Structure formats: structure tokens, C-alpha cells
C-alpha positions, 0 to 999 in steps of 0.5 A: 761537194757543196751543191751551191757550186753548181748554181748559176743564174738562168734568165727565164727567156733562155728556156725553150718552149718549142723545139726548132725546125728542122730538128738538126737546125738547133745550135750546138756549143762544142766544148774542147778539153782545153776549154776552147768553145766553138759555136756550131749547129747540130747539122755539123755533127758529122764533121765534128766527129771522126770515121770509126767513132760510134754514137750510142743512142737511147731508144726508149719511148715516152709514154703518157705517164701523167694521170689525173684521178680521184681518191675515194675513201669511204664517203670522201673523195679528193683529186690527185695527180700521179706521175708514173716514174718506174715500172716494178711489175706487170701491174705495179708502178712507182709514182710521184703523187701530188698532193701526196698528203691526201693519200694513205696506204690502202687508198684506191684511186680511180682514173677515167670515167665509170664504165657502163659496159665491159666494151668500155672497160678501158675508159676506167682504171683503178689503183691501190696505194701499196706504199708511201715513201719520201717526197711524194713517192708512192707504189701503186698496184693497178686493176689491169696488168701487162698490155691491158694496163699499157693500153689504159695508160695510153688512153687516160694519160697525158704526155709528161712535159717537164714542169719548166715547160708545162708550167708555161703552156699546155701540152698539145698534139704537136708535143706528141711527136716533138717529144719523141726521138725519131728512133724511139722504140721501147716504151717505158720512159716518162721523160724523153732522152732529149739530146736524141730529139735533135736527130733526123733521118738526113743527119743519120744518112750523113753520119753513115757517109762519114763512117760514123756508126751507131748503136742503141741502148735502152734506159727508161728515163724516170720523172726523178730527172726533173727533181731538184737537188734539195740537199746542201751536199751531193753526198746527201742526195739520193738518185732514183733508180731507172731500168736499163739494158745494154745487149750483148751485141751492142757491148761487143760492137762498142768494144770492137770499135774502141779496139780499132781506135774509135771513140764512144760518143754518148748521145745524152746523159741517159746513154752515158749513165747506162754505159758507165753502169755497164763498164768494167774498170778497164773500160770494156763494156759488158751486157747489162740489164737491170736498175741503175742509180749511178750518180756522177759528180766531179772526181768520178773516173769515166771508163767508157765514154769519150764524147758526150752530146747533151742539152743544157741543164738546170742549175743545181741539177744532177745533170749539170753535176754530171757534165761538170764531172765530164769536162770540168766544173770551171770549164762548164761554168764558162761554157754555160755563161757563154751559152746564156750570153749568146742566146742558146736555148736551154732544157728539153726543147733547147739547143745542144752541146758536144763535150769532149772529155777532159 
């Protein structure tokens, strides 16, 4: 499909730079299959779902994955910014480098300050460039591995707010809590599963009282989620792979809920993409562990997910393509026009939508 079909005009004033408080006080646009639009808030969610429905939430935890380093080559040096996006081993990450033209295979990058003693060893971190790909993508092998590498990244890294926020204000301490879900557990994401940012302990309590259960999956969101689609046709766009896991226990619980007539409600496009990667043709879900690069555009036949809760996405993005596949392109264009006209807040810190599958 032509990528320009997924374009729309978005005023700068529609982009949220901070989340609302409390988290579940955000607005939520409900989109029904018959193109009916309803204005609600996230706190209304228990009344919009049915007893027996099951929420599926992504419990990945965002790490401080933006690193600033110095490339050292013989007697020359250059500053580079590294955005980690996918772990490939105990000491190896794929990353986006900027400016990538300053890096060659074999170069070493030093992050942090030179240590005076082994007691301060983790204030310094080195990496070697092992591969260079397209679009600034590089493979880095670090001087630490496993938990030692994780600790060094935590010390030296910066929280990777999306560029449409980071370009307008600096990251601060408040973002360290605002940009994590209250249930984040499994470290490895470099971007938050933003639909989950709206949940609070009180909202979970009211969902429990309504008879709406929840299950957790893990998909480590990569920085590729920020990348624009530069191709003119969707068939020419390449998705970056992300690692995800659906446990045997979760798969069984979801299959049993559906057998009882409950609906599967994906909280976020990350949960949806992982569930669809783990789904069989008959709609049953099997345990899954590995990479997924699933790219969902109109015409895709959904197998696992009945309802999707998600934020409002960028023009021409793979995520707007996904919601258009779920609820229909014309329907979502109308929904987004309504959202813009009535002041909904867009992107990671913005408001939510609840989409019922066409």
C-alpha cells in the first residue's frame, strides 16, 4: 500500500510533553466497529469491558539506553551518540549511532571517564564496532558482559525519551518514573509500552472487581519504533526485530478465557504484535520465545486479539498502519481527525484510544 495513505496533519500543540496525573485520568477515545466514536477517560475502562475479558500487558522495563561516547582512532577522536535497540548477547548490542559516518568497523568507543582504580571501573565502558548496517545501525561488543554491563549502562546511560519529546525539553528525574509502567519488571526495552503508562493500582483493583483478569507478556521494545517509514510503499519497509516471550502459563490462560467467551484485550501495540506472532491460524496462542519483526498493515487477518488499547501515533508510522488494519483506515482517519479537533494529546505521554476490531 502507498505510505502516503497513512499521512495526516498533526499540530505541534497536540504533542504531549508530560503525562496527566493521575495516570488513569487521561482521556480515551472509544472506537466501535460501526465507526461510532465515544469520548471517555481511562478510568472508565472497567465499564467499557465485560466480565471474563482478559487484559494482556507488556511487563518490559525501560533501561537508560542512550549513551554518549568518544570514538578513538589513532590520534583522532569524535563524539558519538549511541541508542541501544536490541541485545544480541551478554556483551553485544545492536544500536543506532549518530553520526554513523564517524564510525568504521574496528573502531573503539569510550563511554564515561577514565578510571583511576578498579574500584571505579564501572564509570568507564568501552565498545568495539563489529558491524555497520543501514540507517546508522551498528553492532557493538562491550568490554563488560551480563550484569556488569547492565550496571555500567545504568550508570552511564540516559533515559531514551522519544525524539518528539526530547527535542522539545531535557529529560529529568520525573521521567524516570513517568516513563515506566507501574508493573514494569523485565529490563531490556529502550522505549516504553506507552498504553500501559495509563494504569494505576486503583484501576487494577476496579478491573478485578469487575471480573476482568490480566496476563503479562514481555516484548523488549526497540528504538526502531521511533523510526519513520521512508519507503513510498509499505512492501519496501523493513521492520527491526524485537525479542519477546509468551509463557506456557499465559498462553493456556488466554486460550481458556477465549473458550469461555472472554475477549483478549491487548494493552498496547507491543502486546498485540507479540500475541499475533504467537497465534496459530485457528486463533489459539502457543508459547513463544524469540524475535518478531511482524509488520501489520490493512489486509492482515487478526487471529488472537479482539480489542486494542493504544495511544495516538505518528503520521506515516507503522503503528498508525497497525491500528488502521485493526479498525479500518477510513475509520481511523476519522477517529484521529476527531481526536485532533477535540484536543486529545498525542504520542507517548498522550491520551489513549480503545479500539474494537472491525
